[in-house]
C-alpha positions in Angstrom: -38.8 -71.4 22.7 -35.8 -69.0 22.4 -35.7 -65.7 23.6 -33.8 -62.9 21.7 -32.1 -60.3 24.2 -31.1 -58.0 22.0 -31.3 -54.5 22.8 -33.9 -52.0 21.7 -33.1 -49.7 19.1 -33.2 -45.7 19.2 -33.5 -43.2 17.1 -30.8 -40.4 17.7 -32.4 -37.2 17.1 -30.4 -34.4 16.4 -31.6 -31.4 18.4 -28.5 -29.4 17.4 -27.9 -27.2 14.6 -24.5 -27.7 12.2 -22.9 -24.1 12.4 -19.9 -25.2 10.5 -21.0 -23.5 7.3 -21.9 -20.2 9.0 -18.5 -20.3 10.8 -16.9 -20.8 7.4 -18.9 -17.9 5.9 -17.7 -15.7 8.6 -14.0 -16.3 8.4 -14.8 -15.7 4.5 -16.2 -12.5 4.8 -13.9 -11.3 7.9 -10.6 -12.4 4.8 -12.4 -10.5 2.4 -12.8 -7.3 4.5 -9.6 -7.5 5.8 -7.9 -7.2 2.4 -10.4 -4.4 1.1 -10.4 -2.0 4.0 -6.9 -0.6 2.9 -7.8 0.1 -0.3 -11.0 1.7 0.7 -9.2 4.8 2.7 -11.2 7.4 2.9 -9.9 10.4 0.6 -11.4 14.1 0.1 -14.1 13.7 -3.1 -12.6 15.5 -6.1 -13.5 15.8 -9.6 -10.3 14.2 -10.8 -9.3 14.9 -14.3 -10.0 12.4 -17.2 -7.6 10.0 -18.9 -7.8 7.2 -21.8 -8.5 3.9 -20.9 -5.7 2.1 -19.2 -3.7 5.3 -18.2 -5.3 5.0 -14.6 -4.4 2.3 -12.1 -6.2 0.8 -9.6 -5.1 0.5 -5.9 -2.7 -2.3 -5.2 -3.7 -4.2 -2.5 -0.2 -5.3 -1.6 1.3 -1.6 -1.5 0.6 0.9 1.1 -0.8 4.3 -0.3 -1.0 8.1 1.2 -3.7 9.9 -0.7 -3.0 13.8 -1.1 -5.6 15.3 -2.4 -5.9 18.7 -4.0 -9.6 20.2 -3.6 -11.7 22.6 -5.7 -10.8 25.3 -3.4 -7.1 24.4 -3.6 -7.2 23.3 0.0 -4.6 20.1 0.5 -5.8 17.2 2.7 -3.8 13.7 3.4 -6.6 11.0 3.4 -9.6 13.0 5.1 -7.4 15.2 7.3 -6.6 18.8 6.3 -3.2 20.1 6.1 -1.6 23.2 5.4 1.7 23.0 2.7 4.2 23.2 6.3 2.4 20.3 7.4 2.3 18.0 4.5 5.9 19.1 4.1 6.6 17.5 7.4 4.7 14.3 6.5 6.7 13.9 3.2 9.8 14.2 5.6 8.3 11.5 7.5 7.7 9.4 4.8 11.4 9.7 3.1 12.7 9.1 6.7 11.5 5.0 6.5 13.0 2.3 4.7 12.7 2.5 1.1 10.8 -0.9 1.1 8.6 0.3 3.6 7.5 3.8 2.0 3.9 4.2 0.9 3.1 5.5 -2.4 2.3 9.0 -2.7 -1.2 9.3 -4.9 -2.3 12.6 -5.7 -5.5 13.4 -6.4 -5.9 16.9 -7.9 -9.5 18.3 -8.9 -9.7 18.8 -12.6 -10.4 22.7 -12.5 -7.0 22.9 -10.4 -4.3 24.7 -12.2 -1.4 22.8 -13.2 1.1 24.4 -11.2 -0.9 23.2 -8.0 -0.1 20.0 -9.1 3.7 20.5 -9.7 4.0 22.3 -6.4 2.6 19.5 -4.4 5.2 17.2 -6.9 8.1 19.4 -6.4 7.6 19.4 -2.6 7.7 15.7 -2.5 10.6 15.2 -4.9 12.7 17.7 -2.7 11.8 15.9 0.6 13.5 12.8 -1.3 10.3 11.0 -2.3 10.4 8.9 -5.3 7.3 7.0 -5.4 4.5 9.5 -6.4 1.9 9.2 -8.5 -1.1 10.9 -10.4 -4.8 9.6 -10.0 -7.4 10.4 -13.0 -10.6 8.9 -14.1 -10.8 6.9 -17.1 -13.0 8.5 -20.0 
């Protein structure tokens, strides 16, 4: 009689949860939020004037922007921060002092009910302080 001296087979039960897919999802969400955050810069709510389709461009994620808003009552703000005209001028001077490749684009968001002269005043202030990258925001009709 021959004896078999083989080891008994044990079934390995996996009691651990595989977290790799969850980590992949978290990293993907982190990257999406890192890319989308500069585009979602908080600005003052204004009723933008309408333009033909294709007239306005969405903010490019590779470029930095400074949003100057002119509200319905004529008050100025940079992002969500209310400013006076002298404060706006000093902000334009600080932007103009940056190396040209690092200067953000100044985007003017004026309420549609504002007189054209108010928008021109802000643009001429930017030009007088040496800024060359200035744009106007509109809504598509």
